[in-house]
N, C-alpha and C positions, 0 to 999 in steps of 0.2 A: 623174750622179748618184751615190751610194756606193753599194755592194756588199754584199749583208744578212752579209753575212763578216766585213767590213770594222765596219759598223754595230757588229755584234753585238760584236765586240773595243773597239771601245769606247765601247760602254757599259759592257760590263759594268768595263772600267778603270776610267772616273768612278767606280762601284758599289765598288769594291774599293778607290781612295784615301780614300772616304767612311767605310769601315771597316765597308763590308753584307758581312756574314758568308758569306750567300748570295748573292753579286752573279753568276753566272752562271746560275742558276736564275733571280734576278727579274729579268732581264734577259730571259731566254728566253720567262718566264710574258707580259711586255710587248709581247714582239715576237710571239706569238701573239695575240695580242688585237687588237696594232695593223692585224698581217698577216694576220688573222683564217685563220690557217694554224697544221695544230698541230704541222707540223714545219718551221718554217723556216727550219732552216738544211741541208733538203734540196736548197736548190737557192742553196746560197751568195753562185755570183756573181753572182744575179737581182741586180740595179738596184731599190732600192727607190726608191716614188715621189717625192716633195717633202714633198707634205703628209704622209705617212704620215711620212718620216723627222723632220720639224718635231715630230709629235707624240711618235715614240718617244723624241727627246731631251731634248723637255719633259716628258716622264714619269720618265724616264731622273734630270734633275736632284732635281724635288721629288722622288724615292725619296734619289738620296743626302741630302736635305734630313731623313730621320727619317721621311719621309710613311709612311704603309702602304702595300706592296704591293696588300693586300685592297680598301683604298677607294680607290687608283687607275682599279683594274681594276670594282672596282662591282660587285662577284662573288665570290664564292668556293665553293668543294665542302664542304660535310660531309656524311660519312655517303652518301659519292656520289649527292644529291643538289644542285643550286646553287641558291643562295643571296643573295642581292640584299644587300651592305652597303655601308654610308658614315656620316661623322660621326651619332653621336648610336645608336650601335650597337654592342654587342657584336661583335669577330670571331666567327666559330666557330674552337675549337681540335680540334685529330685528342685528344688525351685525353679532351675532355666523347665523343667517340665511347662512352667505356667505360658513361655511363651511360648511353646508349639503350640498348647490348646486356645493361645486366644489367636493366633491366625486359623484354626481352624475354622475356628467361631465366627468369625471377619468372613472366611469365605463361604461357610453354611447362611449368616442371615443376610448376605448380598447377592447370593448363588450361582456364584465364583466357580464356574463348576471344573472349567480350568484355570489354575490363575498361571502366569507368570513369577515364580518368586525370584528373591536373594537373597542368601545365606551371608552377613559381612564377617568375617572374624572366624569362617567356619570350625578350627578349630580339627578334631577330630569329626566333626560330618554330624555328629548327634542330631540336634535341628535338622538341617538336611533332612538327612534321609531318618528320623522321625517320621516330618512328614513328607517326602516321598512315598512313605510308606501308610500311609493314613490317607493322603490326600494322591491318588496313584495316578489322577488324571493332569497333572500339575506339571508343569515343567519347571524343572528349580537348576538353582544355577547357586555354588560353594564357593568364596573366595580365600581363599586362607595366602599369606605371606608365607610364612615359615617351610624352609624346604620337611626339617621333620615334622610336624603337626600336617603338612603336605601327603608325607605319605600314611601319614595313619587313615588320615581322609579317603586315600584313595583304596588303603584294604577295608576301612569299614564299607565304602562302597561296597567292593567285591561280597565281603563276610555277611551283608544284608540282604545283597543282588539287588541294588538301589543304583535304577539309571538317572544320575540326576550330573550335572555337569561340573567338576572340577576347575575351576580356575586357580591361575597364582600371581598374587599380584598384589599389587599394593594397593589398598582401597579408597586410602588419603589420601594417593593421587589424583589429583586436578585431569588428567591427561583418562583414567580412567571410563567418566561420564561422554566422554568423546564416542568415543567405540558403538558403533549401530547397534551392535547383539549388547550392551548394556544398559538398556536405551527398553521403555513400555511397559515396564514391570508394575501386576497391580499391587505384591506385597515387597520390600523390604525387610527384613527379622536383621539385628544382632544382638552378639551380646556380648559387646566390644570390652578393652583393657577396662577399668574404674573404679583399679584402690588410688588413694592420691599417696602424695609422696610421703606423710606423713606414717600413713598404715604401712606402707612398702618397706618402712626401718622395723617395725614390728609385729613382722609375720610369725604364726605357728607354725612350728616346727615343720607340721608335713608340707606347709604348705612353700616350703622353702625350695623346697624339690622341682615346686613347677616352673613352667619357664615366667620369666620375667614380660616378658614382650606379650604376650595375654597377660597380665593382670596390672602392668603399670600404666598408669591412665592420665601422668603427668600431676602437676602440684595439687589440683584440687581435684584429680579423678576424669574428668571432662574434656577430656584433649578431643579424642577420637568423635565423643557426639557432635562435636562443635563442627571437624573436621569431616565426617562422614555424613550430619546432617547438610551441612551445605553443599557440598557433593553430590549428594547422593537426590538428593531430591529432581534433580531435573533429569532423573534415569524412572520417577517412577511415573505413570499414567496422574491426567487429570483427574483427581477422585482415588488416587491411591492409596496406600497406608504404610506407614512407617511403624513399625514393630523394635522395643529396645528393651533391656533385663539393664540396670545396676546396683548401684550398692543401698544398701544404708541409711536413711537420710536426705539422697540425692534427686528424690523427685522433682522440687518446687525449682530446684536449679534447670534440670533435662526441662522441662516445662516450658522455665522460661525462651529457652534455646528454641527446642520447637512453636512457640507465637513469635519469635523474632524472625521464623521464616517459612514464616506464613500459614503453619499447618493450624489444622482445627478440631474439632470431636476430639479431644486429649481424652483420653479415659485410662487411668490405674487402676492397676491391681495388683492384692495384697498377697506374699506366699503364705503358706501353712502358718509360720512363727507370728504372720499378721503385721509385717514388712511390708511396706510398700517397694512393690520387686518392678512390676513391667507397665510400662506405658502402650500405648495406642493412637496412632493420631494420623489422621486425613490429611492429604495435601488439596489445597484451595482451589479452588476451581480458577481463581485468580492468577497462580504461578502459569 
Protein backbone atom coordinates (compact mmCIF):
# COMPACT_ATOMS: atom_id res chain seq x y z
CA UNK A 1 0.00 0.00 0.00
CA UNK A 2 1.14 3.53 -0.75
CA UNK A 3 1.62 6.00 2.10
CA UNK A 4 -0.20 9.33 2.37
CA UNK A 5 2.77 11.47 1.36
CA UNK A 6 3.52 9.51 -1.81
CA UNK A 7 -0.12 9.33 -2.90
CA UNK A 8 -0.52 13.06 -2.28
CA UNK A 9 2.53 13.76 -4.45
CA UNK A 10 1.25 11.55 -7.27
CA UNK A 11 -2.25 13.08 -7.25
CA UNK A 12 -0.92 16.62 -7.12
CA UNK A 13 1.32 15.92 -10.13
CA UNK A 14 -1.66 14.52 -12.03
CA UNK A 15 -3.65 17.70 -11.45
CA UNK A 16 -0.71 19.97 -12.24
CA UNK A 17 -0.13 18.20 -15.57
CA UNK A 18 -3.80 18.71 -16.45
CA UNK A 19 -3.53 22.45 -15.81
CA UNK A 20 -5.47 22.68 -12.54
CA UNK A 21 -4.37 25.99 -10.98
CA UNK A 22 -4.81 24.99 -7.33
CA UNK A 23 -3.59 21.42 -7.63
CA UNK A 24 -2.26 21.10 -4.07
CA UNK A 25 -5.40 22.59 -2.52
CA UNK A 26 -7.69 20.37 -4.58
CA UNK A 27 -5.68 17.26 -3.70
CA UNK A 28 -5.79 18.19 -0.03
CA UNK A 29 -9.58 18.60 -0.16
CA UNK A 30 -9.97 15.17 -1.76
CA UNK A 31 -7.71 13.62 0.89
CA UNK A 32 -9.62 15.30 3.72
CA UNK A 33 -12.92 14.03 2.36
CA UNK A 34 -11.86 10.47 1.58
CA UNK A 35 -9.73 9.93 4.69
CA UNK A 36 -12.08 11.82 7.02
CA UNK A 37 -9.08 13.71 8.38
CA UNK A 38 -8.74 17.51 8.46
CA UNK A 39 -4.93 17.19 8.60
CA UNK A 40 -4.16 14.15 6.43
CA UNK A 41 -0.50 15.05 5.95
CA UNK A 42 0.30 15.17 9.66
CA UNK A 43 0.93 11.42 9.36
CA UNK A 44 2.73 11.32 6.00
CA UNK A 45 4.03 7.74 6.29
CA UNK A 46 0.70 6.19 7.25
CA UNK A 47 -0.49 3.67 4.67
CA UNK A 48 -3.64 4.54 2.73
CA UNK A 49 -6.23 1.71 2.73
CA UNK A 50 -6.71 0.23 -0.74
CA UNK A 51 -10.36 1.23 -0.99
CA UNK A 52 -9.60 4.85 -0.01
CA UNK A 53 -6.64 4.94 -2.40
CA UNK A 54 -8.83 3.75 -5.25
CA UNK A 55 -11.46 6.45 -4.55
CA UNK A 56 -8.81 9.17 -4.20
CA UNK A 57 -7.28 8.24 -7.55
CA UNK A 58 -10.72 8.15 -9.24
CA UNK A 59 -11.66 11.58 -7.89
CA UNK A 60 -8.28 12.97 -8.90
CA UNK A 61 -8.69 11.72 -12.46
CA UNK A 62 -12.20 13.18 -12.63
CA UNK A 63 -10.89 16.52 -11.34
CA UNK A 64 -8.10 16.39 -13.92
CA UNK A 65 -10.82 16.21 -16.58
CA UNK A 66 -12.15 19.55 -15.35
CA UNK A 67 -15.06 18.31 -13.26
CA UNK A 68 -15.71 20.81 -10.41
CA UNK A 69 -14.09 19.96 -7.09
CA UNK A 70 -17.23 21.02 -5.24
CA UNK A 71 -19.37 18.50 -7.14
CA UNK A 72 -16.81 15.76 -6.48
CA UNK A 73 -16.98 16.41 -2.75
CA UNK A 74 -20.76 16.88 -2.75
CA UNK A 75 -20.60 19.66 -0.20
CA UNK A 76 -19.11 23.15 0.03
CA UNK A 77 -18.90 25.90 2.61
CA UNK A 78 -20.50 29.34 2.32
CA UNK A 79 -20.43 32.00 5.02
CA UNK A 80 -19.16 29.36 7.42
CA UNK A 81 -22.09 26.98 6.82
CA UNK A 82 -22.13 23.66 4.91
CA UNK A 83 -24.14 23.21 1.71
CA UNK A 84 -24.87 20.17 -0.42
CA UNK A 85 -23.99 20.80 -4.07
CA UNK A 86 -24.05 18.77 -7.24
CA UNK A 87 -24.99 18.88 -10.89
CA UNK A 88 -28.02 21.07 -11.42
CA UNK A 89 -27.17 23.71 -8.83
CA UNK A 90 -24.81 26.68 -8.99
CA UNK A 91 -21.71 26.34 -6.81
CA UNK A 92 -21.64 28.92 -3.96
CA UNK A 93 -18.82 31.41 -4.49
CA UNK A 94 -16.97 33.54 -1.94
CA UNK A 95 -17.79 36.85 -3.67
CA UNK A 96 -21.49 36.20 -3.03
CA UNK A 97 -20.81 36.43 0.71
CA UNK A 98 -20.59 40.21 0.14
CA UNK A 99 -24.28 40.16 -0.78
CA UNK A 100 -25.13 38.53 2.55
CA UNK A 101 -23.01 41.09 4.40
CA UNK A 102 -24.84 43.93 2.64
CA UNK A 103 -28.24 42.67 3.79
CA UNK A 104 -27.03 42.26 7.38
CA UNK A 105 -25.66 45.83 7.35
CA UNK A 106 -28.97 47.21 6.09
CA UNK A 107 -30.85 45.48 8.90
CA UNK A 108 -28.47 46.69 11.57
CA UNK A 109 -28.15 50.25 10.27
CA UNK A 110 -31.90 50.68 9.90
CA UNK A 111 -32.69 48.69 13.07
CA UNK A 112 -34.92 46.19 11.26
CA UNK A 113 -35.17 43.52 13.96
CA UNK A 114 -37.49 41.06 12.20
CA UNK A 115 -37.11 41.70 8.49
CA UNK A 116 -39.17 40.00 5.81
CA UNK A 117 -36.65 38.99 3.13
CA UNK A 118 -36.98 37.41 -0.31
CA UNK A 119 -34.11 35.58 -2.01
CA UNK A 120 -34.78 35.34 -5.74
CA UNK A 121 -33.08 32.68 -7.91
CA UNK A 122 -32.11 31.01 -4.65
CA UNK A 123 -30.33 27.97 -6.11
CA UNK A 124 -28.70 25.96 -3.30
CA UNK A 125 -30.22 28.36 -0.78
CA UNK A 126 -26.83 29.60 0.37
CA UNK A 127 -27.88 33.26 0.58
CA UNK A 128 -31.27 32.68 2.22
CA UNK A 129 -29.94 30.12 4.69
CA UNK A 130 -26.88 32.18 5.66
CA UNK A 131 -29.18 35.14 6.30
CA UNK A 132 -31.51 33.04 8.44
CA UNK A 133 -28.59 31.80 10.52
CA UNK A 134 -27.23 35.32 10.97
CA UNK A 135 -30.66 36.97 11.39
CA UNK A 136 -32.69 34.31 13.23
CA UNK A 137 -35.70 36.62 13.71
CA UNK A 138 -36.01 37.21 9.97
CA UNK A 139 -38.92 35.84 7.94
CA UNK A 140 -37.19 34.55 4.81
CA UNK A 141 -38.59 33.28 1.52
CA UNK A 142 -36.40 31.52 -1.07
CA UNK A 143 -37.67 31.35 -4.67
CA UNK A 144 -36.28 28.90 -7.25
CA UNK A 145 -37.61 27.53 -10.55
CA UNK A 146 -35.27 24.58 -11.24
CA UNK A 147 -36.38 21.15 -9.98
CA UNK A 148 -32.80 20.03 -9.31
CA UNK A 149 -31.79 23.24 -7.58
CA UNK A 150 -34.99 23.27 -5.53
CA UNK A 151 -34.17 19.78 -4.27
CA UNK A 152 -30.79 21.03 -3.03
CA UNK A 153 -32.46 24.08 -1.50
CA UNK A 154 -34.74 21.86 0.59
CA UNK A 155 -31.90 19.52 1.62
CA UNK A 156 -29.74 22.46 2.66
CA UNK A 157 -32.52 23.92 4.78
CA UNK A 158 -32.62 20.62 6.67
CA UNK A 159 -28.83 20.35 6.84
CA UNK A 160 -28.56 23.78 8.46
CA UNK A 161 -31.79 23.57 10.45
CA UNK A 162 -32.93 26.79 8.79
CA UNK A 163 -36.62 27.59 8.96
CA UNK A 164 -37.21 29.41 5.71
CA UNK A 165 -40.06 29.13 3.23
CA UNK A 166 -38.92 27.55 -0.06
CA UNK A 167 -41.13 28.49 -3.01
CA UNK A 168 -40.84 26.85 -6.43
CA UNK A 169 -41.79 29.40 -9.08
CA UNK A 170 -40.59 31.60 -11.92
CA UNK A 171 -39.57 34.93 -10.37
CA UNK A 172 -39.79 36.56 -13.82
CA UNK A 173 -43.52 35.90 -14.04
CA UNK A 174 -45.75 38.95 -13.58
CA UNK A 175 -48.26 36.83 -11.67
CA UNK A 176 -45.85 36.43 -8.74
CA UNK A 177 -46.43 40.04 -7.70
CA UNK A 178 -50.18 39.46 -7.47
CA UNK A 179 -49.86 36.96 -4.63
CA UNK A 180 -50.49 38.75 -1.33
CA UNK A 181 -47.94 36.54 0.45
CA UNK A 182 -45.24 37.89 -1.85
CA UNK A 183 -45.74 41.45 -0.63
CA UNK A 184 -44.36 43.90 1.90
CA UNK A 185 -40.77 42.68 1.87
CA UNK A 186 -38.25 44.79 3.73
CA UNK A 187 -35.43 43.46 1.56
CA UNK A 188 -35.22 41.58 -1.72
CA UNK A 189 -31.86 39.99 -2.52
CA UNK A 190 -30.80 38.21 -5.69
CA UNK A 191 -27.81 36.73 -7.48
CA UNK A 192 -29.51 36.08 -10.83
CA UNK A 193 -27.90 34.76 -14.04
CA UNK A 194 -25.64 37.49 -15.46
CA UNK A 195 -23.31 36.01 -18.07
CA UNK A 196 -23.62 37.54 -21.53
CA UNK A 197 -24.26 35.58 -24.70
CA UNK A 198 -20.59 36.03 -25.60
CA UNK A 199 -19.38 34.84 -22.18
CA UNK A 200 -21.58 31.74 -22.39
CA UNK A 201 -19.68 30.69 -25.51
CA UNK A 202 -16.25 30.79 -23.82
CA UNK A 203 -16.91 29.28 -20.40
CA UNK A 204 -14.09 27.76 -18.37
CA UNK A 205 -14.16 23.95 -18.40
CA UNK A 206 -15.35 23.72 -14.77
CA UNK A 207 -18.22 26.15 -15.36
CA UNK A 208 -19.61 24.15 -18.29
CA UNK A 209 -20.76 21.53 -15.77
CA UNK A 210 -22.93 24.07 -13.92
CA UNK A 211 -26.56 24.68 -14.96
CA UNK A 212 -26.94 27.12 -17.86
CA UNK A 213 -30.22 28.30 -16.35
CA UNK A 214 -28.25 29.80 -13.45
CA UNK A 215 -25.64 31.40 -15.72
CA UNK A 216 -27.22 32.66 -18.94
CA UNK A 217 -28.38 36.27 -18.56
CA UNK A 218 -29.23 36.89 -22.20
CA UNK A 219 -27.53 39.06 -24.81
CA UNK A 220 -25.99 41.56 -22.37
CA UNK A 221 -26.41 39.44 -19.23
CA UNK A 222 -29.05 41.70 -17.71
CA UNK A 223 -32.39 40.19 -18.75
CA UNK A 224 -33.20 39.05 -15.21
CA UNK A 225 -32.28 42.41 -13.70
CA UNK A 226 -34.73 44.23 -15.95
CA UNK A 227 -37.55 41.77 -15.30
CA UNK A 228 -36.98 41.28 -11.57
CA UNK A 229 -36.63 45.00 -10.85
CA UNK A 230 -39.82 45.84 -12.74
CA UNK A 231 -41.88 43.03 -11.18
CA UNK A 232 -40.56 42.82 -7.64
CA UNK A 233 -40.45 46.54 -6.85
CA UNK A 234 -44.21 46.13 -6.36
CA UNK A 235 -43.47 43.56 -3.66
CA UNK A 236 -41.21 45.84 -1.61
CA UNK A 237 -42.39 48.09 1.18
CA UNK A 238 -41.93 51.81 0.62
CA UNK A 239 -38.36 52.46 1.64
CA UNK A 240 -37.52 48.77 1.21
CA UNK A 241 -34.23 47.59 -0.24
CA UNK A 242 -33.22 45.70 -3.37
CA UNK A 243 -29.78 44.02 -3.32
CA UNK A 244 -28.07 42.50 -6.36
CA UNK A 245 -24.85 40.73 -7.29
CA UNK A 246 -23.68 41.14 -10.90
CA UNK A 247 -20.70 40.57 -13.18
CA UNK A 248 -17.53 42.55 -13.74
CA UNK A 249 -18.24 45.78 -15.65
CA UNK A 250 -22.04 45.58 -15.40
CA UNK A 251 -22.54 48.10 -12.60
CA UNK A 252 -23.32 51.11 -14.79
CA UNK A 253 -26.09 49.30 -16.66
CA UNK A 254 -27.48 47.87 -13.42
CA UNK A 255 -27.50 51.38 -11.96
CA UNK A 256 -29.44 52.65 -14.98
CA UNK A 257 -32.05 49.90 -14.53
CA UNK A 258 -32.49 50.89 -10.88
CA UNK A 259 -32.76 54.60 -11.70
CA UNK A 260 -35.36 53.93 -14.40
CA UNK A 261 -37.41 52.06 -11.78
CA UNK A 262 -37.23 54.99 -9.31
CA UNK A 263 -34.77 53.48 -6.86
CA UNK A 264 -32.65 55.82 -4.77
CA UNK A 265 -29.66 55.64 -2.39
CA UNK A 266 -27.86 53.38 -4.86
CA UNK A 267 -24.61 52.11 -3.33
CA UNK A 268 -22.04 49.78 -4.87
CA UNK A 269 -19.52 47.51 -3.12
CA UNK A 270 -16.32 45.88 -4.32
CA UNK A 271 -15.31 42.29 -3.68
CA UNK A 272 -11.89 41.19 -2.40
CA UNK A 273 -10.52 41.33 -5.95
CA UNK A 274 -11.49 45.00 -6.20
CA UNK A 275 -14.32 44.31 -8.66
CA UNK A 276 -17.56 46.27 -8.29
CA UNK A 277 -19.71 43.26 -7.42
CA UNK A 278 -22.90 44.22 -5.53
CA UNK A 279 -25.41 47.02 -5.20
CA UNK A 280 -28.00 48.08 -2.64
CA UNK A 281 -30.82 50.41 -3.63
CA UNK A 282 -33.84 51.79 -1.79
CA UNK A 283 -37.38 51.93 -3.10
CA UNK A 284 -38.50 55.52 -3.44
CA UNK A 285 -41.28 56.70 -1.14
CA UNK A 286 -43.00 57.91 -4.33
CA UNK A 287 -43.50 54.36 -5.64
